[in-house]
C-alpha positions as CSV (number, residue, x, y, z in Angstrom):
1,M,10.5,102.7,-30.3
2,G,13.5,100.8,-31.0
3,R,13.3,97.0,-30.7
4,A,14.3,94.8,-27.5
5,E,17.3,93.2,-28.5
6,A,16.5,88.4,-28.2
7,P,17.7,87.4,-24.9
8,G,19.4,84.9,-26.4
9,R,22.0,87.7,-28.3
10,V,22.0,89.6,-25.2
11,D,22.7,86.8,-23.7
12,G,25.5,85.7,-26.2
13,R,27.2,88.9,-26.3
14,T,27.4,88.7,-22.9
15,A,29.2,85.3,-22.7
16,R,31.7,86.7,-26.1
17,A,32.4,89.7,-23.5
18,E,33.4,87.4,-20.3
19,R,35.3,84.9,-22.7
20,T,37.2,87.7,-24.1
21,R,38.0,89.1,-20.5
22,A,39.3,86.2,-19.3
23,A,41.4,85.9,-22.2
24,I,43.0,89.0,-21.3
25,V,43.7,88.2,-18.0
26,E,44.8,84.7,-18.6
27,A,47.4,86.1,-21.2
28,H,48.5,89.3,-18.8
29,L,49.5,86.6,-16.2
30,A,51.0,84.2,-18.2
31,L,53.3,86.9,-19.3
32,I,54.2,87.3,-16.0
33,S,54.6,83.5,-15.2
34,E,57.2,83.9,-18.0
35,G,59.5,86.3,-16.6
36,D,57.3,89.6,-18.3
37,L,57.4,91.4,-14.7
38,R,55.6,94.0,-17.0
39,P,53.8,93.1,-19.7
40,T,52.8,96.0,-22.1
41,G,48.7,96.8,-23.3
42,E,50.0,95.5,-26.9
43,R,52.0,92.2,-25.5
44,I,48.7,91.5,-23.6
45,A,46.3,91.8,-26.4
46,E,48.8,90.0,-29.1
47,R,49.2,87.4,-25.8
48,A,45.2,87.0,-25.8
49,G,44.7,87.1,-29.8
50,I,43.0,90.3,-29.8
51,S,43.2,94.4,-30.7
52,L,44.9,96.7,-28.4
53,R,41.4,98.5,-28.9
54,T,39.3,95.2,-27.7
55,L,42.0,95.3,-24.6
56,W,40.8,98.6,-23.7
57,T,37.3,98.4,-24.4
58,N,37.3,95.6,-21.7
59,F,39.6,97.4,-19.3
60,K,39.5,101.1,-19.2
61,D,43.0,101.1,-17.6
62,M,45.9,99.0,-16.1
63,E,44.5,99.0,-12.4
64,T,41.0,97.6,-13.4
65,L,43.3,94.9,-15.5
66,F,45.1,94.4,-12.0
67,E,41.8,94.1,-10.4
68,A,40.7,91.5,-12.2
69,S,43.9,89.3,-12.5
70,G,44.0,90.2,-8.8
71,V,40.5,87.8,-8.4
72,E,42.0,84.8,-10.6
73,V,44.9,84.6,-8.6
74,L,42.6,84.3,-4.9
75,R,40.6,82.0,-7.1
76,Q,43.9,79.4,-8.0
77,Q,44.9,80.0,-4.5
78,D,41.4,78.7,-3.4
79,A,40.7,76.0,-5.4
80,A,44.9,75.0,-4.1
81,W,43.8,75.3,-0.4
82,R,42.9,72.8,1.7
83,P,41.7,73.7,5.5
84,I,43.4,72.1,8.5
85,P,42.0,70.6,11.0
86,P,42.7,72.5,14.4
87,E,42.2,70.2,16.8
88,L,45.7,68.8,15.7
89,P,48.9,68.9,18.1
90,L,50.8,72.1,17.5
91,A,53.7,70.8,15.8
92,K,51.2,68.9,13.4
93,R,49.1,72.2,13.0
94,V,52.7,74.8,12.1
95,D,54.2,72.1,9.9
96,A,51.1,71.3,7.2
97,F,50.2,75.4,8.1
98,C,53.6,76.4,6.4
99,R,54.0,73.4,4.2
100,Q,50.6,74.9,2.1
101,R,51.6,78.3,2.7
102,A,55.3,77.4,0.9
103,K,52.5,75.7,-1.9
104,L,50.1,78.9,-2.5
105,L,53.6,81.2,-2.4
106,Q,54.9,79.2,-5.2
107,L,51.7,79.9,-7.0
108,I,51.6,83.7,-6.3
109,A,55.1,84.3,-6.9
110,P,55.7,85.4,-10.8
111,S,52.4,87.7,-9.5
112,A,53.9,88.8,-6.3
113,R,57.3,89.6,-7.6
114,A,55.5,91.2,-10.7
115,A,53.4,93.2,-8.1
116,Q,55.9,94.4,-5.7
117,M,58.0,96.2,-8.9
118,R,54.6,98.3,-9.6
119,E,52.7,98.7,-5.9
120,P,54.5,101.9,-5.1
121,L,52.2,103.6,-8.0
122,S,49.0,101.3,-7.9
123,A,46.3,101.6,-5.2
124,Q,45.1,98.4,-6.6
125,L,47.7,96.5,-6.6
126,H,47.8,97.3,-2.8
127,R,44.4,96.2,-2.2
128,N,45.1,93.0,-3.9
129,R,48.0,92.3,-1.4
130,L,45.9,93.5,1.4
131,K,43.2,90.5,0.4
132,H,46.1,88.1,-0.1
133,I,47.4,89.4,3.8
134,E,43.7,89.5,5.4
135,R,43.3,86.1,4.4
136,V,46.3,84.4,6.1
137,R,45.0,86.7,9.3
138,E,41.9,84.9,9.0
139,E,43.8,80.7,8.8
140,V,46.2,82.0,11.8
141,E,43.2,82.9,14.1
142,V,41.1,80.0,13.2
143,L,44.4,77.6,13.4
144,F,45.9,78.9,16.2
145,A,43.4,80.0,18.4
146,A,44.2,78.2,21.4
147,E,47.4,79.4,21.4
148,L,46.4,82.9,20.7
149,E,43.7,82.8,23.9
150,R,46.7,81.9,25.8
151,A,48.6,85.0,24.5
152,G,46.2,87.3,26.7
153,A,47.3,90.6,26.2
154,G,49.9,90.1,24.0
155,R,47.4,88.5,21.4
156,E,47.1,90.8,18.7
157,Q,51.0,91.0,18.4
158,L,51.4,87.4,18.0
159,V,48.8,87.6,15.1
160,H,50.9,90.3,13.7
161,A,54.3,87.9,14.1
162,L,52.6,84.9,12.5
163,V,51.3,86.7,9.3
164,A,54.1,89.1,9.3
165,A,56.2,85.4,9.2
166,S,54.2,83.5,6.5
167,T,53.1,86.2,4.0
168,W,54.7,86.9,0.4
169,S,57.5,89.7,2.2
170,A,58.8,87.1,4.5
171,W,59.0,84.6,1.8
172,S,60.6,86.8,-0.7
173,M,63.1,87.7,1.5
174,L,64.2,83.9,2.1
175,R,63.4,82.6,-1.4
176,D,65.0,85.8,-2.8
177,G,67.2,87.5,-0.9
178,L,68.7,85.0,1.3
179,G,68.7,82.5,-2.0
180,L,67.2,79.6,-0.1
181,G,65.6,76.8,-1.6
182,V,62.1,75.9,-1.2
183,D,62.4,73.4,1.4
184,Q,64.9,75.2,3.2
185,A,62.4,78.4,3.2
186,R,59.6,76.3,4.3
187,A,61.5,74.9,7.3
188,V,62.9,78.5,8.1
189,M,59.2,79.9,8.4
190,A,57.9,76.4,10.4
191,R,61.3,77.2,12.9
192,T,59.9,80.6,13.2
193,V,56.1,79.8,13.4
194,G,56.9,77.2,15.9
195,A,58.6,79.6,17.9
196,L,56.2,82.5,18.2
197,L,53.4,79.7,19.1
198,A,55.2,78.0,21.6
199,D,56.6,81.3,23.4
200,A,52.5,82.2,23.7
201,G,51.8,80.8,26.9
202,R,54.8,82.0,28.7
């Protein structure tokens, strides 16, 4: 019978593997943030300081790397997110919500632009995007619960409108399509969100 490996050796190996995976994800996202929106395995491995073989030992394909990178982007968003008190007046809630959405959307902008290019051929990138959308929906339903309740039968439609106005597709249109600056784009978002909510009880 073979001898079992010492726990310390196993733990050390696991820690090294985790550091390697983290370095690969960091390299992937760093290249994207620098404008390389379709980094190859070779470029990622070089940036991480590892061999291409080591890259594919840790990630069996690009889909699994997209999954790990998506988790890291969500972690970064969570670290930057701050709760907004739902008892604030509506105008203050709208302002705080849109300011935070602008900040978070700018944070994920490089990875979101990169994902747009590859999502039609990547089921994992599509799943990543759905996670971002679901998080915004959850925030909208808590922060604007009173207004949504007054919307009655139109509640679900209003939720959809608010989410659509405050997620990446709309932000990309404002920033990349219309060429607006961050403050201008945020003001448009706030006007849209405010108008939707002001109309909720009518």
